[in-house]
N, C-alpha and C positions, 0 to 999 in steps of 0.2 A: 254270287254270281261272277264268275272271269269275266272281264272286258278285255277285251282282244284292245292290240295297239291299234291306234289313228295311225291311216295310213303316210299323212307326213310326217306324225312323230316317227314313226319305223322309217323312213327314208329316209329322215333327219339323223338319226342314228348310225344308218349303214354308210351314209356319208362321211360322217364323223369318225366312224371306225375304217372303213378304208384310206380315210386320209392320212390316218395315224399307222396305218400299216405301210402306205407309201413314205410316209415321212421317217419312220423306222429303219426303211430298207437304205434312205439315202443317207440316213445318220451313218449305219454299219456301212456301207460302201465310202463313204467320203472320210469320217473320223476314225472309225472302230467300233468295237462293242463298249469299250464305256461311253461314249456316247448315246446308246440307246437304254433310256431312263425313262420313268413317264414324264416327268417336267420335261426335260429336252424335247421330246417326240411330241406334246400336246402344244409346244409353244412351234413347232416346225409345222405342226397340223394347224395351227390355230383353232385348238379344241379347248376347251376352257380345263386348266389344270387338274382343278378339285374334282372333275368327272371323266379323269382319265382313267382311272382306277375302275370305272363301270365298265371299260370296253375292253381289257385287260386287267383281270383282279390280281397276277403277280407279276414282277419282271420278267420271269423265267418266262411267262405265257407271250407276252410282249417280245420278248428276243426270237423264241421261236417265227414268229409272224414274221419279224425281220428280217430270220434266215432265210425263212419259206421266199417270202418276197426278194430279197437283195438276190436269190439262185435265179429269180425268175427274169428279173431284171439281167445278170448273167449273162444267164441262157439266151435271149433275146438279142443283148448287144454282140454276145462271141459269133450266131447267125448274122446278126446284120455285118458285120466287121467281114466274115470270111465272105459273104454273097456279094460286097460291093467290093471286090479285088479284081481288077482286070486279069486275065487268064496271059501269063508269058513266064518264061524263064525267070530263075530269079535265083541269083547265088545261097549258099547255103548260110550266109550270117544275114541275111537281110530277111529270108525264110525263118530264120530261128527267132528273130526278133518280131514279126509278126504272128508269128507261133504265141509267143507271151504277150503279145498285142490282144488278142484272140482270146488266150484261155483267163485272161486280168481284164476283160471290159466290164465295164464301160471305159476303165482309163487305167493304165499303168504309170507309176511313177515310183521313184526310189524309196518311197517309206511301202512298197506291196508288203515286203515281208512280216513288217509288225503290224499294218492296218490291214492289211488281205488274207496273206498266205497262214500266217500263226492261228488267227481266228477261225480259218476255214478247217485247217488242219483238228481244234480242237472241236470246232461244231462235230467232224469225223467222227472221234473219236467218243462223244457224249450219245448214250443210248437214246435220248431223248429226239437228237436232231439228229443221228445219223442215216435216218431215212430220206429225212429234205436232201439231204448230200448225195447220199445215193439217187434219188430218182433224178438230180439234174444234170449227172455225168452223161448219159448218153447223148443229150443234147450237144456238150461240149466236145463230148468225142466227134461226132459227127460235123461240129464246125471247124478241129482242128484239122480231119481228113482232108474237107474240103478246102484249107486254106494250103496244105501241100499240093493236090491236085492243081489248085489254081497257081503255083507257082511252080508247075513244073515236077515237081516231085512225086510222082505216079509209085514209084517203085518202093516208097517209104509209106506213103499210105497206105498200102497194099500188103504191106510187108508183115509178117507175125508180130515182128520187133516194132511195131507201131505203139505198141501200149507202153515200150522202154522208153521211147523217145518222149512221151507223155509224162512219164513219170520224172523224165532228168529235166522237166521243166519247172518240178517244183524243187526236184530235189538241187540243182543248181543253184536256184535262188539261195535255198538254205543255207548251202554250204557257203556261199559267196557273203552270205550275213554274219555268219557265223567265223568266220577267217579275217573279218575286221576290211571287209574290201569295202571302201568306198564308192564304191557303184557295182552294190551286186546285180544289177539289170543287164550290165555290159559283160561280167564275168560268165553269167549263165548263158547268154547271147553266143558266146565263145564255144563254151562247152558244148552247147546244142547243136552249134554250126557242126561242131568237128563230129558228133555222133549222127548227125543227120548225113553225113560225106561215107561215114563207115558204115551205116545200114544200105545205103544204096548202094555200094560198090558189092557188100555180100550179098545184094537181090539181086544185082548184074548177071546176065549170062557169066560173065568171064568172073565172075566173084567164088 
């Protein structure tokens, strides 16, 4: 006869698993993929190290859960960042900075390329993780559109070239890092700001 798990034990097990997922997501966002190990995640979650494998049998399972949770955190933070912006006209430079802030919410720093962008691109190319990344994209696009609209760049938000602007956010960061730029974020802001102006001019009646 199979004995059903006791309610308290089942609840404690679910809480520990949730704590591990939350801790794994935070480590992935703050420190990058190498930090997502059973030992590090268990310590951060307050779960006995020896029992961590019970909740996630392999590192790949743990990492997939971390990616999914990190993308949920990213999507929610992106929406909060965008919705908190007062509606007023902003310069191309300031708008470009805000677009990067929103896309890399909850926090953007100088290590964004190695710690955030490259792991995201690797996840997108992984057949097991690709669906997770694809599922998070619509919410991120919505947040970026709202950012443009709240900054007075409605023409760009509605333009067929909106997707081009979004792709340039990642591309400009990668290019800046590849060329050894000491501040790839500042370099990306300058490039994206110029693209915003070009797209706006092309979308205007006189363009």
